[in-house]
C-alpha positions in Angstrom: -49.9 -44.8 -47.2 -53.2 -46.1 -46.1 -53.4 -43.5 -43.4 -52.8 -40.7 -45.9 -55.6 -42.1 -48.2 -58.0 -42.2 -45.3 -57.2 -38.6 -44.4 -57.9 -37.5 -48.0 -61.2 -39.2 -48.0 -62.3 -37.6 -44.7 -60.9 -34.3 -45.9 -63.0 -34.5 -49.1 -66.1 -35.1 -46.9 -65.1 -31.9 -45.0 -64.9 -29.9 -48.2 -68.1 -31.2 -49.5 -69.8 -30.1 -46.3 -68.3 -26.7 -46.4 -69.3 -26.3 -50.0 -72.9 -27.3 -49.1 -72.9 -24.7 -46.4 -75.2 -22.4 -48.3 -78.8 -21.3 -47.9 -80.8 -23.1 -50.5 -84.5 -22.6 -50.8 -86.5 -25.6 -49.7 -89.0 -27.3 -51.8 -92.0 -25.8 -50.0 -90.6 -22.3 -50.6 -90.9 -21.4 -46.8 -88.1 -23.0 -44.9 -84.4 -22.6 -45.5 -82.2 -25.5 -44.4 -78.7 -24.8 -43.2 -76.3 -27.7 -43.4 -73.9 -27.8 -40.4 -71.0 -30.2 -40.4 -70.2 -31.8 -37.1 -67.1 -33.9 -36.1 -67.3 -36.1 -33.0 -65.5 -39.1 -31.7 -68.5 -41.3 -31.2 -66.5 -44.0 -29.5 -66.1 -41.7 -26.4 -68.8 -40.8 -23.9 -68.3 -37.1 -24.7 -69.0 -37.8 -28.3 -72.1 -39.9 -27.7 -73.6 -37.5 -25.1 -72.8 -34.4 -27.2 -74.3 -35.9 -30.4 -77.5 -36.8 -28.6 -77.8 -33.4 -26.9 -77.3 -31.5 -30.2 -80.2 -33.4 -32.0 -82.4 -32.8 -29.0 -81.5 -29.1 -29.1 -82.6 -29.0 -32.8 -85.9 -30.6 -31.9 -86.5 -28.4 -28.8 -85.5 -25.1 -30.4 -87.8 -25.4 -33.5 -90.6 -26.7 -31.4 -90.6 -23.4 -29.5 -89.6 -21.3 -32.6 -91.8 -22.9 -35.2 -92.2 -19.6 -37.0 -88.5 -19.3 -37.9 -87.6 -19.5 -41.6 -84.3 -21.3 -41.2 -83.6 -24.8 -40.1 -80.2 -26.2 -39.0 -79.4 -29.6 -40.5 -76.6 -31.5 -38.7 -74.2 -33.7 -40.7 -72.3 -35.7 -38.1 -69.1 -37.5 -38.9 -67.3 -39.9 -36.6 -63.6 -38.9 -36.4 -62.6 -42.3 -34.9 -60.1 -40.3 -32.8 -58.3 -39.1 -36.0 -56.9 -35.6 -36.1 -58.6 -34.8 -39.3 -61.6 -32.8 -40.5 -63.8 -30.6 -38.5 -66.5 -28.3 -39.6 -68.8 -25.7 -38.4 -69.5 -27.1 -35.0 -68.2 -29.6 -32.6 -64.6 -30.5 -33.0 -64.4 -32.6 -29.9 -60.7 -32.6 -29.3 -58.3 -29.6 -29.1 -55.9 -31.3 -31.6 -58.7 -31.7 -34.1 -59.7 -28.1 -33.6 -56.2 -26.8 -34.3 -56.2 -28.7 -37.5 -59.3 -27.0 -38.9 -59.1 -23.4 -37.5 -56.7 -22.4 -40.2 -59.1 -23.6 -42.9 -62.0 -21.8 -41.2 -60.0 -18.6 -41.2 -59.2 -18.9 -44.9 -62.8 -19.7 -45.8 -64.1 -17.0 -43.4 -66.4 -19.5 -41.8 -66.9 -19.5 -38.1 -65.5 -22.6 -36.4 -67.4 -23.3 -33.2 -66.2 -25.8 -30.6 -68.0 -26.8 -27.3 -65.2 -29.1 -26.1 -61.8 -27.9 -27.2 -60.4 -26.0 -24.2 -56.7 -25.4 -25.1 -55.7 -21.9 -24.0 -54.7 -19.3 -26.7 -56.5 -21.0 -29.6 -59.3 -18.4 -29.7 -56.8 -15.5 -29.6 -54.9 -16.7 -32.6 -57.9 -17.3 -35.0 -60.6 -14.6 -35.3 -63.2 -17.1 -36.8 -62.7 -19.6 -33.9 -65.5 -19.5 -31.3 -65.2 -21.4 -28.0 -68.6 -22.1 -26.4 -66.9 -23.7 -23.4 -64.8 -22.0 -20.7 -61.1 -21.9 -21.5 -58.8 -24.0 -19.4 -56.8 -21.1 -18.2 -59.8 -19.6 -16.4 -59.6 -22.4 -13.8 -56.0 -21.8 -12.7 -56.8 -19.2 -10.1 -59.5 -21.3 -8.6 -56.9 -24.2 -8.2 -54.3 -21.8 -6.8 -56.8 -20.5 -4.3 -57.3 -24.1 -2.9 -53.5 -24.4 -2.5 -53.4 -20.9 -0.9 -56.3 -21.7 1.5 -54.4 -24.6 3.1 -51.0 -22.7 3.0 -49.2 -25.2 1.0 -45.9 -23.8 -0.2 -44.7 -26.6 -2.4 -46.6 -28.6 -5.0 -45.8 -31.1 -7.7 -47.4 -30.6 -11.2 -48.3 -33.7 -13.2 -49.6 -33.5 -16.7 -49.7 -35.4 -19.9 -47.2 -34.6 -22.7 -49.7 -33.3 -25.2 -50.9 -29.9 -26.4 -53.8 -30.3 -24.0 -51.5 -31.0 -21.1 -48.6 -28.6 -22.0 -50.4 -25.4 -22.9 -52.0 -24.9 -19.5 -48.6 -25.2 -17.7 -47.5 -21.5 -18.1 -50.8 -20.3 -16.7 -50.5 -22.6 -13.7 -46.9 -21.5 -13.0 -47.9 -17.8 -13.1 -50.9 -18.5 -10.7 -48.7 -20.3 -8.2 -46.0 -17.6 -8.4 -48.7 -15.0 -7.5 -49.4 -16.9 -4.2 -45.7 -17.6 -3.5 -46.0 -21.4 -4.0 -43.2 -23.2 -5.6 -43.7 -26.0 -8.2 -40.8 -28.2 -6.9 -41.1 -30.8 -9.7 -42.9 -31.2 -13.1 -43.9 -34.8 -13.9 -44.5 -34.9 -17.7 -45.9 -38.3 -18.8 -46.1 -39.2 -22.4 -49.5 -40.0 -23.8 -48.0 -43.2 -25.2 -46.3 -44.2 -21.9 -46.5 -47.9 -21.0 -47.7 -49.1 -17.6 -44.1 -49.7 -16.6 -43.1 -46.2 -17.4 -46.0 -44.7 -15.5 -45.2 -46.9 -12.4 -41.6 -45.7 -12.7 -42.6 -42.1 -12.6 -44.9 -42.7 -9.7 -42.2 -44.5 -7.7 -40.1 -41.4 -8.3 -42.8 -39.2 -6.8 -43.2 -41.5 -3.8 -39.6 -40.8 -2.9 -40.2 -37.1 -2.7 -41.2 -35.2 0.4 -43.8 -33.0 -1.2 -47.3 -34.6 -1.0 -49.5 -32.0 -2.8 -50.1 -32.9 -6.5 -51.8 -30.9 -9.2 -53.0 -33.1 -12.0 -54.0 -31.9 -15.5 -54.9 -34.8 -17.7 -57.7 -35.9 -20.1 -60.3 -38.2 -18.8 -59.0 -41.3 -20.6 -55.4 -40.9 -19.5 -56.1 -39.5 -16.0 -58.4 -42.4 -15.1 -55.7 -45.0 -15.7 -53.1 -42.8 -13.9 -55.1 -42.7 -10.7 -55.6 -46.5 -10.7 -51.9 -46.9 -10.8 -51.3 -44.1 -8.1 -53.5 -46.1 -5.8 -51.6 -49.3 -6.4 -48.3 -47.7 -5.4 -49.8 -46.3 -2.1 -50.2 -42.6 -3.0 -53.9 -42.4 -2.3 -53.5 -42.6 1.5 -53.5 -40.2 4.4 -51.1 -37.3 4.1 -51.5 -36.9 0.3 -53.5 -34.3 -1.5 -54.6 -34.5 -5.1 -56.1 -31.5 -7.0 -57.3 -32.1 -10.5 -58.4 -29.8 -13.3 -61.7 -29.8 -15.1 -60.4 -32.3 -17.7 -61.4 -35.0 -15.3 -64.0 -33.3 -13.2 -66.2 -32.3 -16.2 -66.8 -36.0 -16.9 -66.4 -37.4 -13.4 -69.9 -39.0 -13.2 -69.3 -40.9 -16.5 -66.0 -42.5 -15.4 -65.8 -46.2 -14.6 -66.4 -47.3 -11.0 -62.8 -48.5 -10.7 -61.5 -45.1 -11.7 -63.8 -43.3 -9.2 -62.9 -45.7 -6.5 -59.2 -44.9 -7.0 -59.9 -41.2 -6.9 -61.5 -41.1 -3.4 -60.4 -38.0 -1.6 -59.4 -36.1 -4.7 -60.4 -32.4 -4.9 -61.2 -30.7 -8.2 -62.9 -27.8 -10.0 -65.3 -27.5 -12.8 -67.3 -24.6 -14.2 -70.5 -24.0 -12.2 -73.7 -25.0 -13.9 -76.7 -23.8 -11.8 -79.5 -26.2 -11.0 -82.9 -25.3 -12.5 -86.2 -26.9 -13.2 -85.5 -26.6 -16.9 -82.2 -28.5 -16.5 -83.7 -31.2 -14.4 -86.6 -31.8 -16.9 -84.1 -32.0 -19.8 -81.8 -34.5 -18.1 -84.8 -36.7 -17.3 -85.9 -36.6 -20.9 -82.4 -37.1 -22.2 -81.7 -40.1 -20.1 -84.9 -41.8 -21.2 -84.2 -41.1 -24.9 -80.6 -42.0 -24.7 -81.2 -45.4 -23.1 -83.9 -46.1 -25.7 -81.4 -45.3 -28.5 -78.5 -47.1 -26.8 -80.0 -50.2 -25.1 -76.5 -51.6 -24.6 -75.7 -48.8 -22.0 -76.8 -49.7 -18.4 -76.6 -46.1 -17.2 -76.6 -42.6 -18.6 -74.9 -39.7 -16.8 -75.1 -36.2 -18.1 -71.9 -34.3 -18.4 -71.0 -30.6 -18.9 -70.0 -31.0 -22.5 -73.5 -32.3 -23.4 -75.1 -29.1 -21.9 -72.6 -26.9 -23.8 -73.3 -28.7 -27.0 -77.0 -28.2 -26.5 -76.6 -24.4 -25.8 -74.3 -24.1 -28.8 -76.9 -25.4 -31.2 -79.4 -22.9 -29.8 -76.9 -20.1 -30.3 -76.3 -21.1 -33.9 -80.0 -21.4 -34.6 -80.6 -17.8 -33.3 -77.6 -16.3 -35.1 -78.5 -17.9 -38.5 -82.1 -16.7 -38.2 -80.9 -13.1 -37.6 -78.6 -13.2 -40.7 -81.6 -13.4 -43.0 -81.9 -14.7 -46.5 -78.6 -15.6 -48.3 -78.1 -16.9 -51.7 -75.5 -19.1 -53.3 -73.6 -15.9 -54.3 -72.7 -15.6 -50.6 -69.8 -18.0 -51.5 -67.2 -17.1 -54.1 -64.8 -19.9 -55.0 -61.2 -18.7 -55.1 -58.8 -21.2 -56.6 -55.5 -20.7 -58.4 -54.8 -24.3 -59.2 -51.7 -24.4 -57.0 -50.9 -27.5 -55.1 -51.4 -25.7 -51.8 -55.1 -25.3 -52.6 -55.9 -28.8 -53.8 -59.6 -28.7 -53.2 -60.4 -25.1 -54.1 -61.7 -23.8 -50.7 -64.3 -21.1 -51.1 -64.5 -17.8 -49.3 -67.8 -17.1 -47.5 -69.1 -13.5 -47.9 -71.7 -14.2 -45.3 -69.2 -15.6 -42.7 -68.3 -12.2 -41.1 -72.0 -11.4 -40.6 -72.7 -14.8 -39.2 -69.7 -14.4 -36.8 -70.9 -11.1 -35.6 -74.4 -12.5 -34.9 -73.0 -15.5 -33.0 -70.8 -13.2 -30.8 -73.8 -11.0 -30.0 -76.0 -13.9 -28.9 -77.1 -14.0 -25.3 -79.7 -16.2 -23.5 -80.2 -18.4 -20.5 -79.3 -21.9 -21.5 -79.1 -25.2 -19.8 -75.6 -24.5 -18.6 -76.4 -21.0 -17.3 -76.1 -17.6 -19.0 -74.7 -18.0 -22.6 -72.5 -15.0 -23.2 -69.3 -14.9 -25.2 -66.4 -12.8 -24.0 -63.4 -12.6 -26.3 -65.0 -15.3 -28.4 -65.2 -17.8 -25.5 -67.8 -18.7 -22.9 -67.1 -16.9 -19.6 -67.9 -19.0 -16.5 -69.7 -17.1 -13.7 -68.1 -19.3 -11.0 -66.2 -22.6 -10.4 -67.6 -25.4 -8.4 -65.2 -27.1 -6.0 -65.8 -30.8 -5.6 -64.6 -33.6 -3.4 -64.6 -37.1 -4.8 -66.5 -39.2 -2.3 -68.5 -42.4 -3.0 -69.7 -42.6 -6.5 -69.1 -39.0 -7.6 -68.3 -35.6 -6.5 -69.6 -33.7 -3.4 -69.8 -30.0 -3.5 -67.6 -28.3 -0.9 -67.5 -24.8 -2.1 -67.3 -22.3 -4.9 -64.7 -19.9 -6.3 -65.4 -16.6 -8.1 -62.9 -14.1 -9.4 -64.6 -11.3 -7.3 -65.2 -13.0 -4.0 -62.7 -15.9 -3.9 -63.7 -19.0 -2.0 -67.2 -19.2 -0.5 -69.3 -22.0 1.1 -72.4 -21.0 -0.8 -72.7 -19.1 -4.1 -74.4 -15.8 -3.8 -73.2 -13.5 -6.6 -75.3 -10.6 -5.3 -73.8 -10.6 -1.8 -71.2 -8.0 -1.2 -68.3 -9.4 0.8 -64.5 -9.2 0.7 -62.3 -11.6 -1.3 -61.6 -14.8 0.8 -58.9 -17.4 0.6 -59.8 -19.0 3.9 -60.1 -22.8 4.2 -62.9 -22.2 6.7 -65.1 -21.5 3.8 -65.0 -25.1 2.7 -67.4 -27.7 3.8 -65.9 -30.8 5.4 -63.4 -32.4 3.1 -62.5 -36.1 3.1 -58.9 -36.5 2.0 -57.3 -39.7 0.6 -57.3 -42.5 3.0 -60.7 -41.4 4.4 -58.8 -38.8 6.5 -60.4 -35.6 7.7 -57.0 -34.1 8.7 -55.7 -31.5 6.3 -52.5 -32.8 4.7 -49.4 -30.9 5.9 -48.0 -30.7 2.4 -45.2 -33.2 2.9 -44.7 -36.8 4.0 -41.8 -38.9 5.1 -40.8 -40.7 1.9 -41.5 -44.4 1.7 -38.1 -46.1 2.0 -36.7 -42.6 1.7 -33.6 -41.1 3.3 -33.4 -39.3 6.5 -33.4 -35.5 6.6 -29.9 -34.3 6.3 -29.5 -31.5 8.8 -26.3 -29.4 8.6 -24.5 -28.4 11.8 -21.9 -25.7 12.1 -18.4 -26.6 13.4 -16.5 -24.2 15.5 -13.5 -24.3 17.9 -15.0 -22.4 20.7 -18.4 -21.9 22.4 -19.1 -25.6 22.3 -21.9 -24.9 24.8 -24.1 -23.7 21.9 -23.4 -26.2 19.2 -20.8 -28.6 18.0 -22.9 -31.7 17.0 -24.1 -31.4 20.6 -25.0 -28.4 22.6 -27.8 -26.0 23.6 -29.1 -25.5 20.1 -29.1 -29.2 19.3 -31.0 -29.9 22.5 -33.6 -27.2 21.7 -34.1 -28.7 18.2 -34.4 -32.3 19.6 -36.9 -31.1 22.2 -39.0 -29.4 19.5 -38.9 -32.6 17.3 -40.0 -34.7 20.3 -43.0 -32.5 20.8 -44.3 -33.0 17.3 -47.3 -35.3 16.9 -45.3 -37.4 14.4 -41.8 -38.7 14.0 -39.2 -37.4 11.6 -36.1 -39.4 10.8 -33.0 -37.2 10.6 -29.3 -37.1 10.9 -26.9 -34.4 11.8 -24.2 -33.7 9.3 -21.2 -31.5 10.4 -20.3 -28.7 8.0 -16.6 -29.5 7.9 -13.7 -30.4 5.6 -11.8 -33.6 5.6 -9.4 -32.3 8.2 -12.3 -31.6 10.6 -12.2 -27.8 10.2 -15.2 -25.7 9.3 -16.1 -25.8 5.6 -17.0 -22.1 5.5 -18.9 -19.3 7.2 -22.5 -19.3 8.4 -23.6 -17.8 5.1 -21.9 -20.7 3.3 -23.7 -23.2 5.5 -27.1 -21.5 4.8 -26.3 -21.6 1.0 -26.2 -25.4 1.3 -29.9 -25.4 2.2 -30.7 -23.1 -0.7 -28.7 -25.4 -3.0 -30.7 -28.4 -1.6 -27.6 -30.1 -0.3 -29.0 -29.9 3.3 -32.7 -30.3 4.2 -32.2 -28.0 7.2 -29.6 -26.3 9.4 -29.6 -26.4 13.2 -27.2 -24.3 15.2 -26.5 -20.7 16.3 -27.9 -19.2 13.1 -29.1 -15.6 13.4 -32.2 -14.6 11.6 -31.4 -11.7 9.3 -33.3 -10.0 6.5 -30.8 -10.9 3.8 -30.8 -14.6 4.8 -34.6 -14.7 4.7 -34.5 -14.0 1.0 -33.1 -17.4 0.3 -34.3 -19.7 3.2 -37.1 -19.8 5.7 -36.5 -19.6 9.5 -38.5 -21.2 12.3 -39.6 -19.1 15.3 -36.5 -17.8 17.2 -35.6 -19.5 20.4 -33.2 -17.0 21.9 -33.3 -13.3 22.6 -32.0 -11.1 19.8 -29.7 -8.1 19.9 -26.0 -7.3 19.4 -24.2 -6.3 22.6 -20.8 -4.9 23.4 -18.4 -6.5 25.8 -16.1 -3.9 27.4 -13.7 -3.9 30.3 -14.7 -2.4 33.7 -12.9 0.6 35.1 -12.9 2.3 38.5 -15.2 5.3 39.0 -13.1 8.5 38.8 -15.0 10.7 41.3 -13.3 11.4 44.6 -14.5 9.8 47.8 -13.9 13.0 49.8 -17.6 14.0 49.7 -19.0 10.5 49.6 -21.1 11.1 52.7 -23.2 13.5 50.6 -24.0 11.0 47.9 -26.9 9.3 49.6 -28.7 12.7 49.9 -30.9 12.5 46.8 -33.9 14.6 45.9 -36.2 12.0 47.3 -34.2 12.0 50.5 -34.6 15.8 50.7 -38.4 15.6 50.4 -38.5 13.1 53.2 -36.3 15.5 55.4 -38.7 18.3 54.6 -41.6 16.3 55.9 -39.5 15.6 59.0 -38.9 19.3 59.7 -42.6 20.2 59.1 -43.7 17.5 61.5 -41.3 18.8 64.2 -42.7 22.4 63.8 -46.3 21.0 64.1 -45.4 19.3 67.4 -43.8 22.5 68.7 -46.9 24.5 67.7 -49.3 22.1 69.4 -47.3 22.3 72.6 -47.7 26.1 72.8 -50.2 27.5 75.2 -51.4 24.5 77.1 -52.8 26.0 80.4 -54.8 23.0 81.2 -53.1 19.7 81.2 -56.4 18.0 80.8 -57.2 19.9 77.6 -57.3 17.8 74.6 -58.0 14.6 76.5 -59.5 11.8 74.4 -62.8 10.2 75.5 -61.2 6.7 75.4 -58.8 6.2 78.2 -57.2 3.0 76.8 -56.2 4.6 73.6 -55.0 7.7 75.6 -52.7 5.5 77.8 -51.1 3.8 74.7 -50.3 7.1 73.1 -49.0 8.5 76.4 -46.7 5.6 77.1 -45.3 5.6 73.5 -44.6 9.4 73.5 -43.0 9.6 76.9 -39.8 7.9 75.6 -39.3 10.6 73.0 -38.1 13.8 74.8 -38.5 17.1 72.9 -35.5 19.2 72.1 -36.5 21.8 74.6 -36.5 19.2 77.4 -40.3 19.3 77.9 -42.5 16.2 77.7 -45.4 16.4 75.3 -48.6 17.3 77.2 -51.1 17.4 74.3 -52.5 14.1 73.2 -52.3 15.3 69.6 -48.6 16.1 70.0 -48.0 12.7 71.3 -49.8 11.2 68.3 -47.6 13.2 66.0 -44.4 12.3 67.8 -45.2 8.6 67.2 -45.7 9.3 63.4 -42.5 11.4 63.5 -40.6 8.4 65.0 -41.4 6.1 61.9 -40.2 8.8 59.6 -36.9 9.4 61.4 -36.2 5.7 61.6 -36.8 5.2 57.9 -34.5 8.1 56.9 -31.8 7.0 59.2 -31.8 3.4 57.9 -31.8 4.6 54.3 -28.8 6.9 54.7 -26.8 4.3 56.7 -27.3 1.4 54.4 -26.6 3.4 51.2 -23.5 5.0 52.6 -22.2 1.6 53.8 -22.7 0.1 50.3 -20.8 3.0 48.8 -17.9 2.6 51.2 -17.9 -1.2 51.1 -18.1 -1.9 47.4 -15.6 -0.8 44.8 -17.5 1.4 42.2 -16.9 0.2 38.6 -18.3 1.3 35.3 -17.9 0.4 31.6 -14.8 1.7 29.9 -17.0 2.4 26.8 -20.7 3.1 26.7 -21.2 4.3 23.1 -19.9 2.4 20.0 -19.6 5.7 18.1 -16.7 6.5 20.4 -14.9 3.5 19.1 -15.4 4.7 15.5 -14.3 8.2 16.3 -11.2 7.1 18.3 -10.2 4.6 15.6 -10.1 1.8 18.2 -9.8 -1.9 17.3 -13.0 -4.0 18.0 -13.5 -7.8 17.9 -16.1 -10.0 16.4 -16.7 -13.8 16.3 -15.3 -15.3 13.1 -17.6 -16.5 10.4 -20.7 -14.6 11.6 -22.9 -11.9 10.2 -21.4 -9.4 12.8 -18.6 -8.3 10.5 -21.1 -7.3 7.8 -23.2 -5.3 10.3 -20.1 -3.5 11.7 -19.1 -2.5 8.2 -22.6 -1.0 7.6 -22.2 1.2 10.6 -19.0 2.7 9.3 -16.4 0.6 11.2 -13.1 0.4 9.3 -12.5 -3.1 8.1 -8.9 -2.9 9.1 -9.9 -2.2 12.7 -11.9 -5.4 13.0 -10.3 -8.5 14.6 -11.9 -11.9 14.7 -11.8 -14.5 17.5 -13.1 -18.0 17.8 -13.3 -18.8 21.5 -13.9 -17.2 24.9 -10.3 -17.5 25.8 -9.2 -15.7 22.6 -11.8 -13.0 23.3 -10.4 -12.5 26.8 -6.9 -12.2 25.5 -7.8 -9.5 23.0 -9.7 -7.4 25.6 -6.9 -7.8 28.2 -4.4 -6.3 25.8 -6.5 -3.4 24.8 -6.6 -1.5 21.5 -3.2 0.1 22.0 -1.3 -3.1 22.6 -2.5 -5.3 19.8 -5.9 -6.2 21.3 -9.3 -4.6 21.1 -11.3 -2.0 23.1 -14.6 -3.8 22.8 -16.1 -7.0 21.4 -19.5 -7.3 19.6 -21.5 -10.4 19.9 -25.0 -11.8 20.5 -26.6 -12.5 23.9 -25.9 -16.2 24.2 -22.2 -15.7 23.5 -22.1 -12.7 25.9 -23.6 -14.8 28.6 -21.2 -17.6 28.1 -18.2 -15.2 28.2 -19.3 -13.2 31.2 -20.1 -16.4 33.1 -16.3 -16.9 33.1 -15.1 -13.3 33.3 -17.8 -11.4 35.1 -15.5 -9.4 37.4 -13.4 -7.9 34.6 -15.9 -7.1 31.9 -19.5 -6.1 31.5 -22.0 -5.8 28.6 -23.4 -2.6 27.1 -26.3 -2.4 24.8 -28.0 -3.7 22.9 -26.3 -1.7 20.2 -28.3 -3.2 17.3 -31.5 -5.3 17.1 -31.6 -8.8 15.7 -34.2 -11.6 15.8 -32.2 -14.2 17.6 -31.4 -17.8 16.6 -33.7 -19.8 14.4 -33.6 -23.2 12.6 -33.1 -23.0 8.8 -35.3 -24.7 6.2 -35.8 -24.4 2.4 -38.1 -21.7 1.2 -41.7 -22.9 1.4 -40.9 -25.9 3.6 -44.0 -27.3 5.3 -41.8 -28.1 8.3 -41.4 -24.4 9.2 -44.9 -24.0 10.6 -44.9 -27.2 12.7 -41.3 -26.6 14.0 -42.2 -23.0 14.9 -45.2 -24.2 17.0 -43.0 -26.8 18.6 -40.3 -24.2 19.5 -43.0 -22.0 21.1 -44.1 -25.0 23.2 -40.5 -25.5 24.4 -39.9 -21.8 25.1 -43.1 -21.4 27.0 -42.5 -24.3 29.3 -39.7 -25.2 31.8 -37.8 -27.2 29.3 -35.9 -24.2 27.9 -34.9 -22.9 31.3 -33.6 -26.4 32.2 -31.5 -26.4 29.1 -30.1 -22.9 29.9 -29.2 -24.0 33.4 -27.6 -27.1 32.1 -25.4 -25.3 29.4 -24.9 -21.8 30.8 -24.1 -22.4 34.5 -21.5 -19.8 35.6 -18.0 -21.3 36.4 -17.4 -18.4 38.9 -19.4 -16.8 41.6 -20.8 -13.6 40.0 -22.9 -11.5 42.4 -24.1 -8.8 40.1 -22.6 -7.8 36.7 -24.6 -4.6 36.4 -22.5 -1.5 36.9 -23.3 1.5 39.1 -26.0 -0.4 40.9 -25.7 -0.8 44.7 -27.7 -2.7 47.2 -29.5 0.0 49.1 -32.9 1.2 50.1 -34.4 3.4 47.5 -35.3 6.8 49.1 -38.2 7.2 46.7 -40.0 4.5 48.7 -40.2 6.9 51.7 -41.9 9.7 49.6 -45.4 8.3 50.0 -44.9 7.9 53.8 -43.5 11.4 54.0 -46.4 12.9 52.1 -49.0 11.1 54.3 -47.2 12.3 57.5 -47.0 15.9 56.2 -50.7 16.0 55.3 -51.7 14.5 58.6 -49.5 16.9 60.5 -51.0 19.9 58.7 -54.5 18.7 59.4 -54.0 18.2 63.1 -52.3 21.5 63.4 -55.0 23.3 61.4 -57.7 21.7 63.5 -55.9 22.8 66.7 -55.5 26.3 65.3 -59.1 26.6 64.4 -60.2 25.3 67.8 -58.2 28.0 69.6 -59.4 30.7 67.2 -63.1 30.1 67.8 -63.1 28.7 71.4 -64.7 31.0 74.0 -62.0 32.1 76.5 -62.4 30.7 80.1 -63.1 33.3 82.9 -60.3 34.1 85.3 -60.7 33.6 89.1 -61.0 37.4 89.6 -63.8 37.6 87.1 -65.6 34.7 88.7 -65.6 36.4 92.1 -66.8 39.6 90.5 -69.6 37.7 88.8 -70.5 35.9 92.0 
C-alpha cells in the first residue's frame, strides 16, 4: 500500500510538470521559459553524468545563442529506480520509458529518451523519440565478429528483463544470416542469487562451445563477469562478446569488474574524436568533481554526450516553433476513473515533434540526425578490454563491414575478414584465436559412433583402416581430445541400423561424431558436416571376366598396327635410298670422307650388312644409311616378336559387362552392399528395386557373382573403391572392375553441423594423406592374399610401336636429305673427260 501511495505522489508530480509545459511570458517580456520535466536515477553513474551534461548543455547553448527568445528550464526528478513517471526528456531506463510513452501519446507530447534502447519502442508510439542508437542496430556488427573468426556455434547469455529479451529475436536472425547456430540460451533472472548464477555458469562450463554472446545491463553484467572469472571461464580458449549495454559505460565500471573482463570484445556506437569534444570533457570533469567532491574520478560515458546533444536539439526545435500561448493546451477530461488526473492534449505537440525530427547538427557525439525517430549511428567501434579500459581494434559499418581504420569516404568492398582487426588479447592473456570449443572441465569424453558390420572388417569394426586414419589425424592435432568409440549395435551385437540411421544419431546429438566407412553425399550434408575425405570417391562395377571371342587364326597380324606400318614405310624408303646411292659409282674413291678414322668405322660396320643384290656398299653415304637402317629393322623386329609372344602366351580376358545400362535393359540382377547409400543411387538411375540383391561380406559377393543372374545370383556388383580393392585382392583372376559409373566424394568423418572440430580434423586428415602414413596403413590393411599380376583387361606387356615413330621419322628425313644431296651433286657436277678425249686434247 505504501508503494502505491508513493507511485501516486510521483505521478502527481509528473502531471504537474506536464500541465506546466506551456509557454508563459517572462516577467521581462522578452524571454519565454519552457519547463521540461526530466526523470533520472541519480543513484547511478548514468543518471549523475547525464544530469550534469544536460545542465552544461543549457549553459553552453544559450551562451552561444543569446538572441533566442525561448529558454529551456529543466525540472529533474530522481526516480530512485522506480518504474514511474517520466516526462519530456530523459527516461533513463527502458522500463520507465515504456511506462510513460502511452501517456505521451495521449497528451500528444513528444517523449524524448537518450538512454532507453529497447528495440521496437519507437515504432509503436509516434510521439516517442530516441536520441540514442537502438539496440538492434548493433547485432550485425556482433555477427560480423563471429563470422570473421568462422565460429559456427555460440551461446547466448542475457538477463530475463525487457531489456535483455527484446534483443534476442534480432540476434537470432543475425546469426542465422551467417549460418551460425545458437546452441544454448542462458536466461538469468534479474533477481537471481549468487548461488543461482554460479549454478548456471557451472552448466556452461560443462558445454563444449566456448563462444559467448552477453547482453546485459551494466549493473547486472559487472557482477556476472566477476563470477565467470571465479569459475575459470575467463581463461585461454574462451571468447566473450558483449553488447553496448556494458561497453557504453565500460570506463565507469569498478576496477574489479574491468579486471574480470580482461580479453572481452564488445561494440559501441562510434563517437568521433574532436577538439570540441576534448574541451568539453575537460570542462565537465573539472565541474563534476567540484560539484561531487566525494568522487575520486570522473569518466565520461556515451549517455552523457547523447544527453548533451538532446538538450541542444530540443532548444533548437522549441525556438523554431515560435510563440505559443496557454491555449495550445486543451484539457479533455470526462471524469471517468481511467482519467484520474485529467491529462491535457497539446495542440502544439505535433508541431514540436515535427521540428525535433527535422533537427540536424554536429554535436559532441557526432552528427545528430534522426531516422525513423531514432539516432542512426554512422559506425560501431569494436573494443578489446585490456588494462583499465577498452582498446580500439577496429570498426564496423553497414556498407563496408569490418575495417581497421574508419574512412567513410573510401570506396572498398564489404569485408568480414579477421585480418582487418588489430591485435586482440583474448581471455587468459592469449593472442591465439579461440577455436570455438573447449574440452569441458570434468566433462565426458567425445562419444564417437562406429558402424558394425559382418564383413569387410579391414575397413572398420571398432578397429580397422578407418579407425587408424582417425587416430592418426587426432594424434597430429596440437592438442589432445578425450574420446571413446561406441559401436552402433543392438544388445545382440548386430548393427542397430543403416548408415543413414547412424548419421541421424549425430544430428540428434546422441553421438558427438561418427568414424567409419561413411560416404559423403549431398543429402547427408544437409544434416551433418563432413571432414575432408580420406579415400578416393566413385562407384565401380565388379563384373566377371570372360575370354576374348575373336579367333586366333589371324593372330600374327594383330601386332601390325598403324604405328608399325609407319615404321615399315620408313624402312622401305631407307632401302630405296641406299639402292639409289649405289647406282652409277664409276670411281670407288668417289664420296670419300676427308677423315680416314671415321671412314674406317663406317666401312667396317657396313661390310657385315650385304645388300639384297649381293653387292657390298661402295659409297660412304650408303654405308652410313645402312647403319641407320640397321637400328630401325632391329626395333621393328623386337616389337613384333615381343607383342606376338604376349598374345600367344597370355589368355585374353575382358569384362563380361562394360556399361551398366546394359544391365538395366537386360533386366539383370545386380548386387549392393547392405545398409549403404548405393541402393538409393541405383534406384535413381532406374534400376528395378526387385532386381537389387544385398550382400554383407566378400564371400557372399563372390557367391552371387559366381552364380550369375540366371541362377539366383547377380551379373554385377556396385560398390566403392575401398571395397572393390578388398574384394579383388582375393579374387583378382575371376573378376575385374569397370568404371567409375558414378562420382562420389569418398569417405569422411561425421560431425554435427557447425562443429569447430571439422576444420581442425580436415587439416589433420590432409597431413595424414599427404605423408607416408596413409600408404603404410593401406599396405597394412589391404595387402592382397593372392598373387595378382595385373587386373587390367586387354592390356599386354609389349613394346609400344608408337615409340618407334620418332626414330622412323628421323631416319626418313635423314635418308631423303642424303639422297637429295647426292642427286644434286650428280646433276650439277661437271662430267670427267674420257681417255680418248684426253688424248685428243693432248
